[in-house]
N, C-alpha and C positions, 0 to 999 in steps of 0.2 A: 601066755596070752593066747585064751581061746582063738577057734576059727571064725568065727559070729564076730568077735572084738575084731580079729585084723581085718576082716572083710569089710565092716563099717568105717574103719579108720583110714583101710585104703580109700573108702570111698568119700569122706569126707578130705582128706588131702586132693583125690582126683577132686572137688568141687573148688577147693583153695585156687589149684590150677587154671580153671577155668575161669572161675572169677579175673585169676590176673591175666587173662586169653582174650580178656575181654567179650565173651560168649555173652555176657549181659548185656553186652552194647546194641546201641543201634547196627541193623544192619547199614542203612543206610542215613549217614549223620544229617544230611543235606535234607532228606524229606521226614524226619522227626521233628518235633517242639521239642525244644530244651526240657531236662528232668525241673519238674518243681519240687517243693519241701518234700512231698512223700516219697519220690525217688529216689532223694539223698538220703532221706531216714533209712528206707530197703538197704539200700549198698551200705549203710553203715549194719544194718541189724544183721545181713547175710554175711558180712566180713569179720564183724566181733565177735558172733556166738562158734565160730572157726575157729580166729587166728591168736585170739585174746588168750595174754595169758592164767589169766581168772574169770572165765568165760563162764564154768560152772556156777558162778557166784556174782552172775550179771542179774540185775531185776527184772520182774518179767514186765517188760513196757509195752503196749503195744502203739509201735513207732504210725501207725497212722493217724493217730490223736496225736499228735507233736507238733506242733506251730515252729517250732525252732532248731533246727538240726544242730548246731555249735550246744546248746542246753539237755538239746537228747542226747547226744554224745555223753557227753558232763556225766549224766544220771546212769550212763551204764559202770561207769568207773568204781574199781575198791576205793574206796575212801576208808582210813587214811593211808592204806599201803600204796597205792598208786597214786603221786603226785607228777608224772611224767608224762601219759599219754595225752594224743591232742588232736586237732580237728584244724584243718586251714582249705578255705576256700582256694587258696593262692596258691596251686602244685609249682609251680615255677619259681615264685619267690622262697618256698621251702628248697626245691631243688637246687636254685643259687645259693644256698645258704649252708647246705650241706658239701657245695663246691668251695665253700669259704667267699663268695660271690653277694657281698651285699652294697646297701647304702650308706655310707661311712663316713667323715673325715680323718677314721684311720688311727684313732688314740686311744689306748686302756683307761680308764678314769675311774677314783674312788674318790667318793668324797666323805669330808671329817667337819663337824660343827669348829667353829675357829676358838671357841673357849666354852666350858660350861657356865648353863643359864641363857646363852646367845642363843639365837637364830640364824645365826651368820653362816652360810659353811662355805666352803674352798673344796674344788675337784683339782687332785694332784695327778698328774699326767704318771702313771705307771711304766707302760711301755710306747713306742708311735710303731705301725705298720710302717715298712720298707714302700718305696714310690706311692706317697698317700698324701693329701693334702696336710693332713698335718705334720710329716716330716718339710714334704716344702717350705712353710711355715716357719719349719728350726721348731718347733717343738721336742721336748724331748723329757725323757725320767728325769722324776723330783720337778717339774714346771708346779708353779701353784696359779691356778684358774680363780680370777677375783674376781672380777666383772664380766659381762658379756652384755655387748652394746651400751657398755655404760651402766649398765645397772646391777649393783651389788648383789651377789647368789646371796639366797636365805633361804630356809627351808621350805618356802610357798610358792617362791617362781624360779627354782634351782631344776624344775622339768622339762618347762616352758620353755628355759633359753637354752637351755645342755640340747633341747632337742630343733631347736633351728636348722637350718639348712643350711643357711651363711651365717655366720658369726664374727662380730669384731672382738679378739680377747684382751682382756687385761691382765697381764701376769704380775703376779708382786709376789716378796718375799720376807722373810718374818726373820725380824735384828731384836732381840732381847726383847721377846714376847709381843712385840708390834710389828703390825703385817706395813709391809713400806713398797706401796706402789710403782712399777716397774716403768718404763717407756723405751722403746714402743708398743706399741698396740700390734695384734698381727690379724689378719683376718683368714678363718679357716672355713670353706666353701665344704658339704657332700660332696663323694663321689658317687655318680649312680650305680655304679659298678664294681667297686672297688674288691681289687683279689687280697684276701686277708693272708697274705704268705706263714704259715706258722712257726716259723724257723725263724724265734726273733733277735736270736743273740747266742752267738759260739763262742770261748776260747777254749786256749790251752794255757796250764800255769805249769812254772816250773818249780818242782817242791821238792828241792834239792838232789835232783837228776832225775826223779821222779814224777814223771806228768800226770797232771788230774786235767780234765778233761768237761767242760761246763754246755749242756744245752738249755737255751729258754723253749721251750715249746710249748705253741699256745691253745692249737686243735687238733685233732688225728683226721686231716683230709686226706684221702687219698690219691688224689691231681697231685700232691708232693713228696710222694715216697720214695722218688727217685731222688729228689735234693736231699731228704732223712740220710738216703743209702751212701749219697758223696760226703755228708756230713762224716759218718763212721768210717770212709776209707781211711779222710783224711786223717781223724783219732786214729785209726791204725797203725796207717804209716807213720804218725809220732809216734807211739809206742806209748799210749796211754797204757796207764795201771788203775787209774780211778776216776770213778765217772760222778758227775753232779747231775741229776737230771732235776730240773725246775718247770713244775707243772703247777706251779702257785696259781697261773692265769688261765688253765686248759680245763672246759668243763666238761668235754668228749669230744665226739668224734665218731669215725670209723671201726669196728672194732677188727677189718682186715689190714687198718694201718697203725693200730694199737700192738698187733701180733707180728707185723713186721717188725715193731718198733723192737720190741722184749729178744726176738730172734736175733738182734743185733750186741744185745746185753748177757743174756744167758748165759754160763759155761757151756762150752763147746761139749763137756758130755753127756750132759741132758739131752742131748739130740734127739729127736723122737720122742720124747714123755711128755703127757701130757699138759698144754699150759691151763685151756679152758674149758671145762667142759657145759656146755649149752643144754639146756632141759627146758622142753615147750608143755602145752600142756597136755591134757591125758588124748585129747582127740590127733594130737599132733604128735603125740609122744615116737612116733616111728622116724622123726626126722633126727632127734635128739644126734649128738652127734659131741664130736671130742678135738678142739683146735691141740694141736701139736706142732711141740718145737721142731721150728723144720732154719736149719743154720747155716747159714752162706759163709765162708768159710774168709771169703775176701772181707769183711762188712763185720763179724763176732769178734769182738774184746775180749771174749772169754774174761770175764771178772767174775772173782768172787762173793763180792758186795757192793751194792748201790748206794749211795745217795740221794734221796729222793725230795724238794722241796715241796711243800703242801701247804694251802689255806680252805677255807669255806668252799672255795670254788672249784677245788679239785674235783673231778667228780667224773661218775661212768667211767669209759674208757681209760680215764686218768687212773683211778682206783682200780680199776682191772690189770693194769701193768703192774701197780704195788703188790696186791695180793694173790696175782699169779707166778709172780717170779718168789715169794714169799719162800713157798718148801722147797726152793732150791737153791739160794742163796741168800748173804745177810743181805737185809733192806732196812736201810737206816732214815727214820721218817722225821726231817727237821718243819716244826709251822705248826699248824693247826689240825685238829680233826677235819676227816674232809667230809664233802656233801652228804654220802652212804646212800650211792646207788647205786645196784649190783644186779638190773635188770636192761634186757636189748629191745630196742621196737624196729620195727618197720615201717617203711613208707608204700602206703596202699592206694588206687587209683582202681578208677573203673575199667582202666586197662594200662595196665604194666608193659606188656609185650610190643605194643603200637601205640607210641602215645597220641598218635596225630589223628587217631582214631576216639580220643577219648569222649563222650558224651558230654562232661563238664569239669570243671577245676577244679573241685575238693579231691582231697586224700583226708585219710588216717595214720596216725602214727601210734597205732599200740603196741603196749609192750608185750611182747611175746615170747619172749627166752629170761629164764636164771640164768645168770653166768656163775658157775662154781670152780673154786681150785683146786684142785686134785686131791685136795685133805677134806676139802668142802667145810673149810674154819672160819666163814665169815660171821660176825652177826650182822644181818640183814636188816636189822630196825636201826643200825646208827651206824656213822661215818670210822674212818681210820684212823686211830688216835696216833698222835704225833710220841716215838721215844725220846724226841725234844722239844718242848714245846716256845716257839717264837713267835710274835706278833708282827705281821707282814704291815708294820704304820711307819718306814724309818726307809726313807728314798737319798740315801746317803752319795751315792753313784751310780753306775748303767748298768744294766745288765751285763752278765762276764767278768767286770772290774773285781780283781780278788780284794777287793776293799769293798764291796756291798752285801749292804749287811746281811742279808740269810747266804750268801755263796762262803763268807768269812766265816762264818759260824762250822762251816762244813770243814772247810778246809783245815779251821784250826781241831777239830774231832779227827779230822786224818793226820794232822801231826797227833794225837795223843793229848791234845790239853782235854783238861777237865770242861764240864760245861757250866761251871760256876764261873770258871774265868773266862768262858767267854762272854758269859752272861755282860760279865763288868767290864768286859774289852768294848763291848755294842754299846754301854749304855751313854756315851757321850753321843749328843742329839737324839736323845729318848724318841722323836716322831709322835706324831699326830696322835690324837688321845680317845678321841670319838668320832666313829664313822659311822657317818648317815647310812641306813640301811633301806633298802627296797630299789633304787634306783637303775642298777643292772640288772632287774626283772623285767622291767619295765622295756627296757631296749634290747634285751637279751630273753625274749620270750623261751629259748629252746634251750635254756642253760640245763645242763644235768643230761644232754642226750648222746646214749651209746645206738648206735642205729646199726643193723647188721645189711647188707644188700639183698633184692630180693632174689637172687638165685638161691641163695640159702634154704628158697621155700619151689624150687625146681626148675628155674629160669634166668 
């Protein structure tokens, strides 16, 4: 790089730091009017030009002529490549989300059509968060939600009914193809600030003297890193030799948490080697960095292979775990092709260092990094395909039970059974046939988020 270009890069990086420090904010927040649309648009324009991974491909739009800040932001994005950058006018809600704090009843559900040609749907409980209203109501994996407030769910009313803050739920069971209503009903109310603990299930299975550990992990939230380390200490103390990592319901989260997870899995001999290379745009290329394995002996399982359970919802930081480990150990993927997101974003406000001095509550979450594994072996246009394909439509047991559909498949592979034998063994209780798409995206707009801390950009 020649001196002039290097000087330009440093100047622009300093501009990023200045924005983060709030130098574009008012000197006296009490004496200045609140920013209008043009001010928010300028905030978007100034920061996207420096931070955005595809900044050189943004269209030339005069922000002063744009009357809607959210629409203006959307116009700047590189489509169809970028499906993930977003903007919000509620920074607190976003920060709570990344901390795992949401307004929720505390369950994860999947919707299915009851039968071909019918508009009736049922909501199946996938798992329940600890200390949640759903747990208190006694809901558990496999429960079939048939009615809400006395109304049968269908593809016209399910969004409005499932979005109610307080719900009277009628459960049902299916017997010989018929839906049978159960009693009594249960009442579930949304908790305003539910803490979604991402470790939803763990177990250790004895496989003829060789122990198999299981972990269902639903999001990468830095606030739970210590609890995650405790789980791996227990696995190590128990002499675990195999790990089944369930990422079926994990749509991403903190890169730093994903980094800590792989440090507890990877062979100890790989300590210090590159896990992920982070590539910025040409303006910020001086910030390019390599995340290396940083192993702590007390939590590292020193595994030679890893079994990972996936669905279409497995995304971002979850995918990073898979393709980042693949060059160093055998990673066996069971389930469906993953979401396909290999880029990380950052939360950016008009004053990241001193939040109390922010002029407004807007924040952008632009893609800023392309995350490459050590041999850059990813096809960035699609998700990670499974080695063994299974549909996640059978809710026969709780997560962590060795008979649970996906875990049973992993255990059978560990025992050396053929996959066709596994299919035949799993065929009892065929599962639900036609999922209803779209609802999850409406209640989880941040699906597929992989984010880095602001410290990556200097503070």
